[in-house]
N, C-alpha and C positions, 0 to 999 in steps of 0.2 A: 745971184738972187738970194736974198735972205730968207730964213725960215719963216719969218713973219709975213713977208710978201707972198711966199708960196701958199701959206695957210689962207690968207685973204683971197687969193685967186681961186683956190680950191673951193672956198665957201661960195664965191660968186658963180663958179661953174655948177656947183651943187644946186644953188638956187634956180639956175636956168633949167637944170634937169628936173627939178621938182615940178615944174609946169607940165612935164610930160606924163606924169603918173599920179595915181591916187592910191592910198593905202587903206585897206579895210581890215577889221578884226574878224578872224575866222573862229578862234577859240581863245579863252583866257583862263586865268587862275590855274596855270600849270606850274608844277614844282620843278623849276630849272629844266625846261625842255632842252633836249640835246640834239635830237635827230628826228627826221620825218621821212616816211615812205608812203608812196601813193599806191593804193590798191586798185585793181580793176573794178570799175563800177562807181568810183568816186570816193570811197572811204579812205581815211588816212590813219597811219600808225604814227604815234609820237612817243619817243622815250623820254622819261623824266629821270634826271640824274639820281633822284631819291630812290630809284629801284623799280619804278613802274613802267608798264607799257600800256599806253592809252589809245583809245579809238575815237576818231572824229567821224560821225555818221550823219548824213543828211545835213551837213553844216553845223552839227552840234557835238560838243565834247560829251561823251557818255560818262556818267558818274562812276560806273563800274570799271575797274582796271581789268586788263586781260590776266587771267590766272595761269598758273603753271610756268611762269617765266623763271629762269634761274635766279637764285638769290644773289644780289650784288652787294659788295662791301662798300658802304657809303661813308667815305671819309676824304677830306681834302678835295682833290680834283676827281676822285674816283666815285663810281656808282654805275648805273646803267648808262651805256654810251650809245653806240651806233646801232641802227636797224637797217637791214638790207634784205630785200626780197630775193628769193632764188630766181634764177632766170626763167625757170619753168613754173613759176608760182601759180599760174592759172590752173595748171594740172596737179601740181604737187602740194600747194599750200604751204611750202617750206619758207621759214623766215630765219635769218641769221641775226644774232645779237652779239655785240661785244660789251664787256663789262669788267669791272674790278672784282676780283675774288680774293677772299682770305679773311684776315682779322687785323687788329690794330698793330700787331707785331710783324706780320709778314703777309704780303699780298702780291698779286700779279694780274696781268691782263689775260682774260679768257675770251674765246669765241665759241658760241654754242649755236646749234640749229634745232628747230622744232617745227612741228606742223600746226598751223593755225586752223582750229576748228571752232567756228563761232567765236566765242569770247574766251577761248582756252587754248594754250599752247601745249601740245602733246608730243610724246616721243622725243623729248629733249635730250640732246646728246652734245657733250663737250667735244669739239674737234681740234682745239688748240689751246695750250696753256703756256705762256711765255716763261722761259727759264733763263737765269735763276729768278727766284722771287725777290721782291724789294722790301725795304723797311719803311720807305717814305711814300705817302699817298699822293704823289704828283707824277706828272709826265707819263701818262699811260698811252698817249696816242689814241688808238682805238678805231679810227676810220677804216672803212672797207669799200672796195669797188670790184666789179667784175671786169676781167680782161677778155678780149675777143675770143680767146681759145677756151673760155669756160673756166679758167682758174680764178681764184679769189686772191686779191692783193690787199693786205692789211698793214697798218702802221703800229709800231710799238715804240714808245718813248724811252728815254735813257734813265728813268727812275729818279732823276734829280741829283743824287749823290753818287751815281755810278757812271758819270759822263765819260770817263776814260775808256769804259767798256764799249762805247759806241764804235771805237776803232778796232775792236777785237772780234773775231768771227766765231768764237767758241760760246757765244751767248746771244740772246735776243734783244739786249738793250740797244736802243737807238737804231733799229733796223726796220726795213719793210720786209714783209713776210708773204711768200706766195705759196698757196695751198690748192689742192684739188677740192672740189665741193664737199668731199667726205672727210677732209682734214689730212689726207695723205700727201706726200711730197711729190710734186711733178718731177719727172725724170730729167727734164731739161733745165731745172734750176741751176744757177751758175756755180754752186759749190757742192753739188751732189757728188758723193764718192770721195771727197777730200777729207783727210784725217783731221780730227779735232776741230771740225767746222760744223756749225748747225746747218743742215741741208735745206731748211725752210727759208734761209736768208736770200733775199732778192737784191737789196742794196743796203748800204750801211753808212755810218757817219752822220746820223740824224740826231736832233735834240729832242724835240717834242712835236712830231707831225700831227697836224690837226685836220687835214683834208686831203683826199686823193680824187682826181678826176681823170677819166680816160677819154681822149678825143679820137673818135674813129676816123675822122677826116684826115688827120695827120699821123695817126697811129702813135700818139704821144700820151705819156702819163705825166700829169702835173701834180706835184705834192708840195704843200707848204708846211712850214714848221715855225714854232716860237723860237726866237733867239733868247738870249739872256736880257740884259738891259740894252736894247737895240739889237739889230742884226736878225730880225725875222726874215725868213727866206721863202721865195717861191722857186722850186727846182723842177727841171725837166729830168725825170727819174728814169734810169735805164738799168738793166740787170748787171750786177757785178760791179757797179760804180761806187766810189767813195765820195760822200758829200761833205766830209771834212771835219765835222764836229768831234771833239773840241780843238783839234789841231789848227783849224782856221775858223775865224769868225769875224763878223763885222760889229759884234757887240762886246760889252764888258760885263763883269760880274755886278750883281746888285749892290755890293758894297763899294763899287768903284775900282776894284782891282782888275788887273789885266788877266784875262783867261789865256790868251795867246797873242804874241806879237805879230802873228801872221794872218793875212787875209787871203793869201794864195800860197799853195805849195804844189809841187809836182804830183801828178796822179790823183789830184783831188778836184772835184767838179765845182765850178762857179755857179751861183744862183742866177736865174734869169733876172730877178730883181730882189733887192733887199730893202728893208725899211729901218731907218734910224731917224728919229726915235721909234720904238716899237709901236705897232698898231694892235698887237696880240691877235693874229689871224685865227679864225675858227673854221666854220664850214666853208664850202666852195662849190660853185656850179659853173658849168660852161653853158651859156644860153644858146639854145637851138630851137626856140619856140617861134611862133608867128605873131604874137601880140605886140612885140617890140622889135620890128625888123631892123631898126637902127642899132640894136645891141647884138645882132647875130654873131655867134662864135666868140663873143667877149667872155672873159672869166670874171666872175663875181666872187669876191673874197669877203666874208663876214669878219668884222673887226670888233673885238670885245673892248679893248682899251680906248680905241678911237671912237667907239659908239657910232659905227658907220658900216657901209659896205663899199669896198673899193672895186670899181669897174676897170678892168684891165683890157686894153686893146692889143691884140696880137698881130704881128705881121712876120710871116716866115719864121715862126717859132720864137720871136722876140717880143718883149713888152715894149710898145712904142708910145703908150699914153695911159694915164690913170685919171680917174675921176672919183671924187668922194660923194657918195649918195647916202640918203636917209639920215643925215645928221639931225634933221628936224624932229626925229622920233625921240631923241634923248635917251636911247636905250642901248645897252650892250647887246650886240647881235651874235648869237651862238651859231646859227646855221642859216644858210641861204640855199634854196633849191629851185629848180625849174619844174613846175607842175605839168602834168599832161595836158592841161588847158592852155599852156603857153604863158601863164602868169608866173611871176616870182613869188616865192614863199619865204618869209623870214621867221625865225624863232628868237624871241628875246630872252636873255639870260637873267632870270629873276625868280624869286620864290613865288611870284605871281606872274609868271611868264605868259607870253602870248604867241599864237600863230597868226601871222599877218599875211595878207594877200596883196600883191602889188599889181595894179591893172592900169592900162592906159587911161589917161584923163579924158573924159568925154567932152 
């Protein structure tokens, strides 16, 4: 089947799906919204890559930003990134933020936590700073998720021009990072106690991870990442495993040169699915709501370049079907999340970005 035929079929399936839902605007005029978190009671927190943490209350974006957030270095792909509520947020009020830190010459990925009191973040504490620092403002990763044992899993990209370091264990480039909520290292991390190895590392060989999802039903961690020109990947991530970048890849460099002649090598994991050409995957959610029963347990992958969301059907841990959704919006989609109301929420990647709500069509 040719690429053209595939594309036409995808558009036809997308049009059929369009009849199932309606999209409404929750908030607009956001400065490159990057992530969203749902608070008890219906409020929402939204990060803006420009460095702000915003509040949506009673269906309205408040004009005042939340104060006290750590200062983000806004350059290239860097700025304020992910927002994640502590598992005991209702009692503690603690919020976790990932962001770029530094200046134009040297920068890194940081994770901080603080207590949300009204419209202010207090008691802010940095719990992780990726090492070594980088000189390019790209490939930060930055997504975070809670694992069932109460540990925090976060993604750090390869920094762009440090890609060979993703295969080395003495640095944080191109790694997933597992921490205790206070930033300390869990004793059962795969490399604890090994000389010249960063003990925070959980997996390695990643390029630019852009989302992590934990599925409690299958006890699985799904993480996707940007490839170079082609070769975006969705991986089933396990502790201590090597995901191959840049020794194996299904993509080529942006100038057309070969990064590696290999797509497979011993002791390196294969992706569940890869995309050539690139779709530029961004946020991701696994749908477990009630509003769309036909989508139960599907993975939804936001796609910046494709200006869509990919719906992936899983069967026994394998991707068996894909559908392209929301092309009619004509927008780069930065994040997709399942709300507590069972609806899907989309963040559009723009200087006048929006938070959109996807509901069943009446």
